[in-house]
C-alpha angles and dihedrals in degrees: 000000000000116000091259091051089047090055091053092048092049091052089057092046092050091052090052096044117047091189094074126057139172119244114235117240093252095049120100124221112265142169091288092067117102104265119248090226088073089059090250104113116188116244133194131227133184114218092187106043109087130161122233099192129126116264090217116028111217126136117233112222102211090192087072102033124087121175125234089255090065099251138093126245119240117283090214121088111219122198113239113251128227091236128074117237093250092050090051094050092044091054091051095052094045086066097047115088103235129144125260095261093052090046090055092049093046090050091052091049092050091049089054096054111104130216092271089058098252128130106248100198133058114248095250088061090071096057092072091049096054119084110263094234090071094061095207124191130209089246091058092050091048091050091052091047089056089050089052091048091052094049096043126073110284113285097019114128095026119147096214142003096270093053090046093055093043091053089055093047089056088069094054127089113276113237139122092291091050089054091051091047091053091050092050094047093047098047116001110039092123091056090055092047093050089044095236090162097162092058093043092052090051093050095044094038092226141126130247094268094055093045090049089055091047089053092049094050094048091048090054089064121094116235090193106038093166090071092078085073095056106127121237090249089068092062121096113253126195130200109193119215098197138043127202122195136168111241120180092342096311131100114240124194121205138166120259100243091203090063094055119088119236109214133176141175116265101249095208094060091037092057091045091058092048092055100039138068098187126128087252091059090051088054090050090050090063089050090052089056090049091050091052090047091053093052093045093051093047089052090050091048093058094041088056094046090051093047093050092045092052090052092049094049090048087062097040104047090120090059091054091048101041111012139248095322088069096051111133126219111264132173131192093247092062093056092041091056093046096052097034098243135122119266090242089057091051089050091054093043092053096045115096091352118119138202124207110221133170086257095054140279115308136181109245089239088065090076094062125085144138126262132257121197119248130196090246091063092244112118117232126215118243087241090058091050091052089051090052091050090050091050093048092051091045089059097045124112103263091210090056108026121195122261120229089254091054090051089052090054093047092050090047089056086055091053097260117128110203136151123243092241089055091053089050091049094049091045089056091048088054091050090239113154122236120265099273092051094050093060116114134188 
């Protein structure tokens, strides 16, 4: 289990067993806590402190990234709101004075808008859903859809990508660039996505500078405007179990105390058992044993996580000092042999467990990877190879990006022997576009 899953499981166990309880954050340890001498040390957990940091820290350059759907995501980060999209639109139209029939139609339209912000159903679909006495036409529904689109954030209520982008362009200043942007979105979006700049310049009758500005404006649009209404619960949260810090030139691994549960026996029931010989007290005695078993196993869990983390960091000090390009090959069996556990146990320990390093928060599994031969005789981890590919592409001439074969030759000159198909596979893993889609003006 991850720490968050462990919290949830413990809440269920505590409800089922009255002999064990969780200390609140503001409570101090006291005589009621299970004594450490019984090998059941009390631990503390925070149910509220969660970390919203990237597992792998790498910046996406949207100027070089096109999606498979031939458009570019918004360059602007927008903070998730506490309202859903449908709640937001419903609140708007409760304040607008429209008649009952229009209110019914607007409500149906809102219900048919998906999480991306698009209208899921064709307009004729709504005619069958509206009471016959209203005698609604397609033109009326279209008119109300336009009203909805004007009141909603730009792009919401669109029926396709082109309409979504055009609705957003309507809110931008009208000038010569705006006119060119509208023309590209209406008729030539695929040419922009495939970076056929020569053909676009010929169609638009413009120079590089103007086309570069057109590209920038279109990339600033949001192809999925409904995502700004994603609630905070939909974001991925991480609670790290382990910290690693450099102290006096050495890397030190320690447990994150806020990820460790603090449990204790319930003193009321505990005293009752001491002073009673009833059948009920015998039943509670078994629950005491269960409570002690829970605490002992949680203690063992974190001891194992710490032991495995220390072994991993011992192998990957160069990564902490110099970055991904210095990652060493590491397999589960090596760590299993070092700490005296089975490979399957190492696999479970490193799944959904995270370590907080000066370079970011990483899943423990991140530090494992196979080896690739190098001319120097020192094997390189696949993670290190990916880092080298990323660095090579970062330094390429954007007007003449490198082919996969050229990357192979460059890596070979650095002492790394790798096949072209491996470069292509790692490039895809890194979400780096092929050569023709990396080309810029």
